[in-house]
Structure formats: structure tokens, C-alpha cells
C-alpha positions, 0 to 999 in steps of 0.5 A: 339710606336712599330709597328704590321704587320699582314699579308694573312688578309682576305679582307673579315676581312679586311672590317669588319673593316673597316665597325666597323670603321667606326660605331665607327667614327674612323680610321682603323687604330685607331680600331685596335689599340683599339680592341688590347688595349681592348684583352690585358685589359681583359686578364689582368683583374682577373676572379671570380669562376664559383659560384661566377658567377652564384652568382653574377647573379642572387643576387638578384630576392628574393630566400631567401634559406639557403642550408647550406656549404655542401663542404665535404659531401657524394652526395646522391640522391634527396627524391621526393617523399612528 
């Protein structure tokens, strides 16, 4: 196992870590290890593109609209007259 020393940590951060560790029922040292594990795990996880995230957020809300594929089409102003 490796060791990591963090110098010049603000007192408020230390107190916040201690409080968070108490809430999770673990030592401050274990809490910091868990925070670091999660940070590395999140960085390594592949992220979907913006369009995929938007589609996932609105999936299943009942809108049934086929907008078609507009890639390569020139932009045009909306027709608001009806």
C-alpha cells in the first residue's frame, strides 16, 4: 500500500472531512480513501455525449415525435405563422 501526505490542509476542510466520516460511520482516514477511490473511478468511467445524456433524461415522458435526421441540413428560421 502507498502513503500520501497532504500538507497545508485548511482547518475547515479537515473538520468537514471528520464530520463526513462520522456521518458515514468510518474513520477520517477511511473516508479520505473512499473519496479518492470514487474520484478516480468517476474519471475512468466513459461518459456519454451531450445528445445521449439529453435523450436519456427525457426518455419515457410520452412525447412521440420523429424529428428525422437533420445532420448536414442548413439552418433555417422557424415558421411561427399558423
